[in-house]
C-alpha positions as a Markdown table, in Angstrom:
| # | Residue | x | y | z |
|---|---|---|---|---|
| 1 | Unk | 46.9 | 51.3 | -53.7 |
| 2 | Unk | 46.2 | 50.8 | -57.5 |
| 3 | Unk | 47.8 | 47.1 | -57.1 |
| 4 | Unk | 45.4 | 46.5 | -54.3 |
| 5 | Unk | 42.3 | 47.8 | -56.3 |
| 6 | Unk | 43.5 | 45.7 | -59.3 |
| 7 | Unk | 43.8 | 42.6 | -57.3 |
| 8 | Unk | 40.4 | 43.2 | -55.6 |
| 9 | Unk | 38.7 | 43.9 | -59.1 |
| 10 | Unk | 40.3 | 40.5 | -60.4 |
| 11 | Unk | 39.1 | 38.5 | -57.4 |
| 12 | Unk | 35.6 | 39.9 | -57.5 |
| 13 | Unk | 35.4 | 39.3 | -61.5 |
| 14 | Unk | 36.3 | 35.7 | -60.8 |
| 15 | Unk | 33.9 | 35.0 | -58.2 |
| 16 | Unk | 31.1 | 36.8 | -60.1 |
| 17 | Unk | 32.1 | 35.0 | -63.4 |
| 18 | Unk | 32.3 | 31.3 | -61.7 |
| 19 | Unk | 30.0 | 31.5 | -58.9 |
| 20 | Unk | 26.7 | 30.9 | -60.8 |
| 21 | Unk | 27.9 | 29.2 | -64.0 |
| 22 | Unk | 30.0 | 26.5 | -62.3 |
| 23 | Unk | 27.3 | 23.7 | -62.6 |
| 24 | Unk | 28.3 | 20.4 | -63.3 |
| 25 | Unk | 26.4 | 17.3 | -64.2 |
| 26 | Unk | 26.1 | 13.7 | -65.0 |
| 27 | Unk | 24.0 | 12.5 | -67.9 |
| 28 | Unk | 21.7 | 9.6 | -68.0 |
| 29 | Unk | 23.3 | 7.1 | -70.6 |
| 30 | Unk | 19.7 | 6.1 | -71.8 |
| 31 | Unk | 18.3 | 9.5 | -72.2 |
| 32 | Unk | 21.3 | 12.0 | -72.3 |
| 33 | Unk | 19.5 | 14.3 | -69.9 |
| 34 | Unk | 21.2 | 15.3 | -66.7 |
| 35 | Unk | 20.2 | 13.2 | -63.8 |
| 36 | Unk | 22.6 | 14.7 | -60.9 |
| 37 | Unk | 23.7 | 18.4 | -61.0 |
| 38 | Unk | 26.3 | 20.0 | -59.0 |
| 39 | Unk | 26.0 | 23.7 | -58.5 |
| 40 | Unk | 27.3 | 26.7 | -56.6 |
| 41 | Unk | 30.4 | 25.0 | -55.2 |
| 42 | Unk | 32.6 | 26.8 | -52.9 |
| 43 | Unk | 35.1 | 26.8 | -50.1 |
| 44 | Unk | 36.9 | 29.2 | -47.9 |
| 45 | Unk | 40.6 | 30.4 | -47.8 |
| 46 | Unk | 42.4 | 28.8 | -45.2 |
| 47 | Unk | 44.2 | 31.0 | -42.5 |
| 48 | Unk | 47.9 | 30.3 | -41.5 |
| 49 | Unk | 48.8 | 26.6 | -41.2 |
| 50 | Unk | 45.1 | 25.2 | -41.4 |
| 51 | Unk | 45.4 | 21.8 | -42.4 |
| 52 | Unk | 41.8 | 21.2 | -43.4 |
| 53 | Unk | 38.9 | 22.9 | -45.4 |
| 54 | Unk | 35.2 | 22.2 | -46.0 |
| 55 | Unk | 33.6 | 22.2 | -49.5 |
| 56 | Unk | 30.2 | 23.3 | -49.9 |
| 57 | Unk | 27.6 | 23.0 | -52.9 |
| 58 | Unk | 24.1 | 22.2 | -54.1 |
| 59 | Unk | 23.2 | 18.8 | -55.4 |
| 60 | Unk | 20.0 | 18.2 | -57.5 |
| 61 | Unk | 18.6 | 14.8 | -58.9 |
| 62 | Unk | 16.3 | 15.1 | -62.0 |
| 63 | Unk | 16.4 | 11.4 | -62.3 |
| 64 | Unk | 13.4 | 9.2 | -61.2 |
| 65 | Unk | 15.6 | 7.3 | -58.8 |
| 66 | Unk | 17.1 | 8.4 | -55.6 |
| 67 | Unk | 21.0 | 8.8 | -55.7 |
| 68 | Unk | 23.7 | 9.0 | -53.2 |
| 69 | Unk | 27.1 | 10.9 | -53.0 |
| 70 | Unk | 29.5 | 8.3 | -51.8 |
| 71 | Unk | 32.9 | 9.9 | -51.9 |
| 72 | Unk | 35.4 | 12.3 | -53.3 |
| 73 | Unk | 38.8 | 12.8 | -54.4 |
| 74 | Unk | 41.1 | 15.8 | -55.0 |
| 75 | Unk | 44.9 | 16.3 | -55.7 |
| 76 | Unk | 44.7 | 19.3 | -53.1 |
| 77 | Unk | 44.6 | 17.3 | -49.9 |
| 78 | Unk | 45.8 | 13.7 | -48.6 |
| 79 | Unk | 42.0 | 12.8 | -48.4 |
| 80 | Unk | 38.5 | 13.9 | -48.8 |
| 81 | Unk | 35.7 | 12.9 | -46.4 |
| 82 | Unk | 31.9 | 13.3 | -46.4 |
| 83 | Unk | 30.7 | 14.8 | -43.0 |
| 84 | Unk | 27.8 | 15.9 | -41.1 |
| 85 | Unk | 26.9 | 17.2 | -37.7 |
| 86 | Unk | 25.0 | 15.7 | -34.8 |
| 87 | Unk | 24.2 | 17.2 | -31.6 |
| 88 | Unk | 25.1 | 15.2 | -28.3 |
| 89 | Unk | 24.4 | 16.8 | -24.7 |
| 90 | Unk | 24.0 | 20.2 | -26.5 |
| 91 | Unk | 27.4 | 20.1 | -28.3 |
| 92 | Unk | 27.5 | 20.0 | -32.0 |
| 93 | Unk | 30.2 | 17.5 | -33.3 |
| 94 | Unk | 31.2 | 17.0 | -36.8 |
| 95 | Unk | 31.4 | 13.3 | -37.9 |
| 96 | Unk | 32.3 | 11.2 | -40.9 |
| 97 | Unk | 29.2 | 9.9 | -42.9 |
| 98 | Unk | 29.2 | 6.9 | -45.6 |
| 99 | Unk | 27.0 | 8.8 | -47.8 |
| 100 | Unk | 24.6 | 11.9 | -48.4 |
| 101 | Unk | 21.2 | 10.8 | -50.0 |
| 102 | Unk | 20.1 | 13.0 | -53.1 |
| 103 | Unk | 16.3 | 12.1 | -53.4 |
| 104 | Unk | 14.5 | 11.5 | -56.8 |
| 105 | Unk | 13.5 | 14.8 | -58.2 |
| 106 | Unk | 15.0 | 16.6 | -55.1 |
| 107 | Unk | 17.9 | 18.3 | -53.6 |
| 108 | Unk | 20.7 | 18.1 | -51.0 |
| 109 | Unk | 22.8 | 20.8 | -49.6 |
| 110 | Unk | 26.1 | 20.7 | -48.5 |
| 111 | Unk | 26.3 | 23.8 | -46.4 |
| 112 | Unk | 27.9 | 25.1 | -43.2 |
| 113 | Unk | 26.3 | 23.5 | -40.2 |
| 114 | Unk | 25.3 | 20.5 | -42.1 |
| 115 | Unk | 26.6 | 18.2 | -44.7 |
| 116 | Unk | 29.9 | 19.1 | -46.2 |
| 117 | Unk | 33.0 | 17.5 | -47.8 |
| 118 | Unk | 36.1 | 17.8 | -45.7 |
| 119 | Unk | 39.5 | 18.0 | -47.5 |
| 120 | Unk | 41.8 | 16.7 | -44.8 |
| 121 | Unk | 45.8 | 17.1 | -45.0 |
| 122 | Unk | 45.7 | 20.1 | -47.5 |
| 123 | Unk | 49.0 | 20.0 | -49.5 |
| 124 | Unk | 49.1 | 23.8 | -49.7 |
| 125 | Unk | 46.9 | 26.8 | -48.2 |
| 126 | Unk | 43.9 | 27.5 | -50.1 |
| 127 | Unk | 44.1 | 31.2 | -51.2 |
| 128 | Unk | 41.1 | 33.5 | -52.1 |
| 129 | Unk | 40.7 | 33.7 | -55.9 |
| 130 | Unk | 42.1 | 30.1 | -56.5 |
| 131 | Unk | 40.0 | 27.3 | -57.4 |
| 132 | Unk | 40.2 | 23.3 | -56.4 |
| 133 | Unk | 39.6 | 20.4 | -58.7 |
| 134 | Unk | 37.4 | 17.8 | -56.7 |
| 135 | Unk | 35.8 | 14.9 | -58.4 |
| 136 | Unk | 32.6 | 13.8 | -56.5 |
| 137 | Unk | 31.6 | 10.0 | -56.6 |
| 138 | Unk | 27.7 | 9.2 | -56.7 |
| 139 | Unk | 26.3 | 5.6 | -56.4 |
| 140 | Unk | 24.3 | 5.9 | -59.6 |
| 141 | Unk | 25.4 | 9.1 | -61.6 |
| 142 | Unk | 29.1 | 8.0 | -61.2 |
| 143 | Unk | 32.0 | 10.7 | -61.2 |
| 144 | Unk | 31.3 | 14.3 | -61.7 |
| 145 | Unk | 34.5 | 16.5 | -61.9 |
| 146 | Unk | 33.9 | 20.2 | -60.4 |
| 147 | Unk | 36.0 | 23.4 | -60.0 |
| 148 | Unk | 35.6 | 24.8 | -56.6 |
| 149 | Unk | 36.3 | 28.5 | -56.1 |
| 150 | Unk | 38.1 | 29.6 | -53.1 |
| 151 | Unk | 36.4 | 32.6 | -51.3 |
| 152 | Unk | 37.5 | 34.8 | -48.5 |
| 153 | Unk | 38.4 | 33.4 | -45.1 |
| 154 | Unk | 35.1 | 34.6 | -43.6 |
| 155 | Unk | 32.7 | 33.8 | -46.4 |
| 156 | Unk | 29.3 | 32.7 | -45.5 |
| 157 | Unk | 28.5 | 31.3 | -49.0 |
| 158 | Unk | 28.8 | 32.0 | -52.7 |
| 159 | Unk | 27.6 | 35.3 | -54.3 |
| 160 | Unk | 24.0 | 35.1 | -55.5 |
| 161 | Unk | 23.9 | 32.5 | -58.5 |
| 162 | Unk | 23.1 | 33.1 | -61.9 |
| 163 | Unk | 21.0 | 30.3 | -63.7 |
| 164 | Unk | 23.2 | 27.2 | -63.5 |
| 165 | Unk | 22.2 | 25.6 | -66.9 |
| 166 | Unk | 22.2 | 28.1 | -69.8 |
């Protein structure tokens, strides 16, 4: 019992400590200011022998020009793909997309039921309390390396975030 409480407390502390402060950004070389910021990344633990997982996060573009998320890499899976959803004949289908637009001065959400990053061919199960290293590739901002906390199997989203940039 004490061990279970210790483990639960450790996981809760990890999630609370990392959920809101895990913001990553790319700086504009001309100004040194952040253009694209990635915040509140998360994924779910994978049950049983599940071979795929979805990654979610918020993208914000403080730049004067639009940007696009054009790809991603991770050592945790054979490949990473950008996905969206379409509805055909009343049936929602997931499909690969070439890019996800991040408008100038705007935001884009990677969230359940919408755009997301699929990790395909996981090399090991994702376990609650772990974190996955992912590099997002933007057309203009370039590469942004992020750490993605693994939440519980039934997680609906990250805990409420603290201010991302302190």
